[in-house]
N, C-alpha and C positions, 0 to 999 in steps of 0.2 A: 488347353485353360481350362481354370476351374473358378467360378467366382466364389471367395471366400471373405472370411471377415478376418481384418489382418489388423492386428496392435500395432496402435502408432503412438501411444502415449500413455504413462501412469502417473499416478498422484498418488497420496495420502495426506490425512491429517489426522493430530493428536490431539486432545484437553490439553490445557496448562501444565496443568498438576499431574507430576509424577509421583506414586504412591507404592513406597518400597515394604517388602513385609515386616520388617522391622516396623515403622508406622502403623500398618494394618494390627501390628499385633498389640498396641498401645489400645486399641479400642474393641478388638475383635478378640474370642479366647484362643488364641492360637500362635503360631513359632514360625520363625524365616526357615528353622529346620525342617518343621514338618509340611509346610509348604511347598518347598523345594524338592524334598524328598518325595513327593506323592505326584507331583504335578510337572517342576520343572520350572514353576514359575519363580521369578526373583522380585517383581514390581507390575505395575499397572497403572494407567492414565485415567482419573475421572474426572468426567464434566462438573465444570459448578451449574450454576442456576444461567448463565448465560450461554452456554454452548448448550446445541440441542442436535438431534440426529438430523435436521436440516444444515445447521451453519457449519457441522461438520465435513457432511455431505456435499456442501458447496466449497469449501475451500480444499476439497479432495479433486471436485472434479475441475476445478480452475487450475489446481494445479498439472492434472494429465492435462488439459486443452493447453497449458501453456508448453509443457511437452513435445506434445505433436505438432503444434505451431497453427493453433486456430482459435475461434472465439467461439463462442457460444452459438452464435447466429448459423455458425455452420453445421450443428448439431439436429438432426431430426427425430431424436429418437434416444430417451433417457427410458433406463430401466434400473430402478432403485431398489435393492433389498434391505431388508429392515423386520427385525421383531419389537421393534420401539419405535414407530412412528410418532410424527408430530402431534396428532392428531387422528382421531377415529377417519376421519374424512375430511378432505380430501388427501389424496397420494402426497406425501412426501416429495416425492420425485416432483411435483408440480410448483413447489415451493423452490427446489434447485433450480428448476426451468426458467423461473420467473429471476430468480437471483444471476442467473447467468447470463439473462439474456436470449433464452433458447426458445420463446414464448412462438406457440404455433404449431410445432410438433407434435410425437408423439411423447408422454409422458405417462408413467404409474408406477407401482409399487410390486413387489413379490413377496410373499411371505413363505419361506421356508427354513427359516432361523438360520441356523450355522454351516447350511447348506445354501443358503439365500444368493451367493454370489456366482455358484455353480450354474444355479435354477437362472438366474437373470441374464446370465454369460451365453445358457442355451437357448432362451426368447431369444435375444438381442441377437443373436448369428442367424437363429431361422428368419427371422423379418430382414436382414440384410442381404442373403443368401436368394429371398425369393424376390426381391426388388423393392417391397415395402417402406425402405428406408437404405440412404446410403452412408451416413453416418451416425454413429452410436455412443452414446456414456452410458458404460454400465458401472453402476454404483452398491457398493455395499457399506452401509454406515449405521451407528450403533450407540446409543445413551443406555449400555446394561444395567448401568451401576440402579437404572430408575427403579430395576423393575428385582432387585434381590433383595434378598432378608437378611439384613448385616448380622441377627443374631444365630445364622445357621451358619457356622465355620465352615461346613462341609462344600458347602456353594459360594458363598460372598467371596472369598479367597482367588476364586476362580477366573476370576471374569473383568474385564474392565470396556473402555469406552474407545471408541476411534472409527475413522472411516476412509476408504481406498476408492480409486476408481480406474478405471481404463478409458481408452478410447479407441472406438474400433470402427475400419474405413471397408467397405464392399471395393475388393478388387479381383481381377483376373490373373489369376497366379498359375505358375505350371502345376501339373499335378503333383509330380515326384517332390521336388525340391522346393515349391514355392512357399511365402511365409501365410501364416494365417492359421485358424481352429481347424485342426485336421478331423477332429470326432468327438464327440460328448457320449456319454450314458449319464441317466438321471433314474433315480429309484424313490419310491415311497413303501412303508407299512405301517398304517394307522395303526396296527394290533397293540403298537408298542407305545403307545399315548403317554401311559402311567408312569414312563420308566427317567422322561424328561419333560416336562412340563408346566406353564404357567399355571396356577391355580383360578384365574379370574378372567374376564372378558365384559363386552357387551352385552351379549346376550344371555348370560349365564348369571355373574353375581353385578355386574352393572358396575365393576370396579376394575384396577389393572391386574393386580395379582399380584404375585411374586414366583420367581422361579424355583422349583423341584425337581430333586433329581436323586435315583438310586444310582449310584456313583461304579461302585462293581460293574451293575447290568450293563450299562450304558458301554463300559469300556469293553467289554467282552465283545458285544455287537459292532461296536466301531471299527477294533481291527479287524474281524471278518469281515464285514460289509467292506470295508474301502479298501483290502486287499483282491476281494471279487471283482470291486468294479473299475481299479486298474487293469486288472487282468482283461477286463470286457474292452476296456478302449485302447489297450495293444492289439487284443485282436482283430478289433474293428477296423484300424489302421494297418492291421499287418504292419507292426513294430515292435522291434524286440526288446526286451527291457534296458537291453545293454547299451541301445541306442539314446535311449534318455539323458539330458544333460543335468536337468533339474528338477526335479520333483518340490512343487510350494503345495505344503499340506496346509489343510486347518490347524491354525495354530492352536487347539484346546488343551492339550497335554502330552507333555513332550513324550512319557511312556507309549502312549499311541502311536505318536510319530514311529517311534525305534519300532514297536511291533511291528508295524505296518510296513514296515521297509525291511525290517529280517523276512518276512513273510514272503516278498518278493525278490530276494536276495537285492537289494540295492544298497550301495555302503551309503552311509549318513553320511558322508562327504560332498554327496550330491544332493544332498535336502535342505532346504532353505529352512532354518530354524529362528524365530521371533517372539515364539511364547514366553521366554525371561524375561522378555523386554515389557511385551504388550500384553501379557494372558491373553485368556481367551474373549476374543470382539467379534465374536459370533460371526453376522454375515461381514464384515469389515475385514476378518482374520486374512484372507487368502488375497486380496489386492493390497492389502497392508504389506505382507511379507513378500507378495511380487513388485509391488514399490522400491522397495527399500534394496533388494536384490537386483532390481535394475537399477536404478541410481550410484550404488555402490561397484559398478562393473561386474559382479558375478553372473550373471545374466546379461547372456551379450546378442546382437543380431546373427541370424541362423541358428542359433541353440533350439534343441527339443526340449519343450517345458511343458511337464503334467501338473494340473491341477488337482485338488482332489480334496472332498469335505464329509462331514456328516454332521448330523443337527437332529434336534428334538422332531416327533411327527412318527418314528422315523424318516427322515430324510437324507437320500447322499451321491452322491455323484462325483464324476471325475469329467476330466477335459483335455486334449492334447493340443496343442499349438506350437507351428513353428515362428519364433519372435522374428 
């Protein structure tokens, strides 16, 4: 038997307002055809003034708790991934903690941009397996629209807001067939900082700043890095790619998702794709897509699911779990 972090509930939340490409084209120099051809995105959700990273994260957390049949007081660890926190400090995780009544446990944020949920999952998994906590909420929540330059059509059309969450519980499971996180790999390479970044911060400009990206270069790195890290996790867990039931990728761009699948020889009918509906929601994209696929019945208990993401930094990672 092995102590593993077992996924027992998923949840997600989106802002009230959905914005189509056609609506966006009314204020941005772009078109539906231009956006779809380059990214596969057809709409995104944008938060209003009352919708925040913590409010979306709280709604996703409550949905995941309900799916797990638990309450906030049953959680002793919250790891929240975000690049758009409510405040510089304290951590947005502590705001969610108070909102769900989980006060007194561990709560902190992780900053790894689009890979944030994979990083948060890895941290929570380590803490559960070592006995530091027994049940964890891992959340990815973003209001990325707050840091977009709405005059830069190469970036503002690609992103949206939202949140996703999972509940993990430490359990003793069978080594070969038991549920839980089977293996993860995480990486970072700060040499590529200027390819995808925000041009501000408390220590430099004293302002939040806006997203800047060199899209073509990011695309090339993304396809190669994601294919490599997926192979690493397959090797680590001694799993054949053909055994994977579903891949839940970071929903940045349909072309990146398709390119990564081709490199691994994975058919697209085993890849969860929600980028057309939600655009790139950064740290929220993987748990948001995971929750949708769990709730619509595609992802079922006993299946092998691979999660993967890459974001600014560069950071990237993947995790294999049995549901």
